[in-house]
C-alpha positions as semicolon CSV with decimal commas, in nm:
position;residue;x (nm);y (nm);z (nm)
1;X;7,229;8,971;8,286
2;X;7,446;8,886;8,589
3;X;7,503;9,156;8,846
4;X;7,856;9,256;8,932
5;X;7,986;9,160;9,274
6;X;8,021;9,492;9,461
7;X;8,347;9,360;9,610
8;X;8,511;9,395;9,270
9;X;8,353;9,724;9,166
10;X;8,481;9,941;9,451
11;X;8,837;10,049;9,515
12;X;9,057;9,896;9,782
13;X;9,034;10,214;9,984
14;X;8,663;10,150;10,045
15;X;8,685;9,768;10,056
16;X;8,948;9,751;10,331
17;X;8,905;9,891;10,680
18;X;9,169;10,119;10,832
19;X;9,274;9,832;11,058
20;X;9,317;9,601;10,760
21;X;9,523;9,865;10,578
22;X;9,752;9,905;10,882
23;X;9,788;9,526;10,904
24;X;9,877;9,506;10,533
25;X;10,149;9,770;10,574
26;X;10,287;9,591;10,883
27;X;10,279;9,248;10,717
28;X;10,452;9,385;10,406
29;X;10,719;9,547;10,626
30;X;10,780;9,207;10,786
31;X;10,831;9,027;10,455
32;X;10,488;8,927;10,324
33;X;10,468;8,946;9,945
34;X;10,211;9,152;9,755
35;X;10,060;8,838;9,589
36;X;10,022;8,669;9,931
37;X;9,859;8,976;10,083
38;X;9,622;9,006;9,786
39;X;9,508;8,646;9,823
40;X;9,471;8,668;10,203
41;X;9,257;8,983;10,183
42;X;9,076;8,871;9,865
43;X;9,172;9,184;9,670
44;X;9,390;9,243;9,365
45;X;9,765;9,306;9,375
46;X;9,692;9,657;9,242
47;X;9,468;9,712;9,546
48;X;9,752;9,610;9,778
49;X;9,990;9,847;9,596
50;X;9,730;10,126;9,634
51;X;9,724;10,067;10,012
52;X;10,106;10,052;10,033
53;X;10,174;10,349;9,804
54;X;10,175;10,617;10,079
55;X;10,418;10,404;10,284
56;X;10,646;10,236;10,029
57;X;10,855;10,368;9,742
58;X;10,820;10,120;9,458
59;X;11,124;10,074;9,235
60;X;11,085;9,997;8,865
61;X;11,214;9,655;8,770
62;X;11,398;9,783;8,460
63;X;11,662;10,048;8,510
64;X;11,767;10,288;8,238
65;X;12,121;10,424;8,217
């Protein structure tokens, strides 16, 4: 039975250093997209959103009236 890569079994908060998290927030503020950041840091887009959540207010794509 293959063992799971620990990189993909821990949350982004433990995978990324504080410096990396600050860099992600800065890069996002300067126009980097979530998919680009996820591929650069080798994490999922959900991980990037988790890092950005305290700093960014995400808006739903669909708006109800």
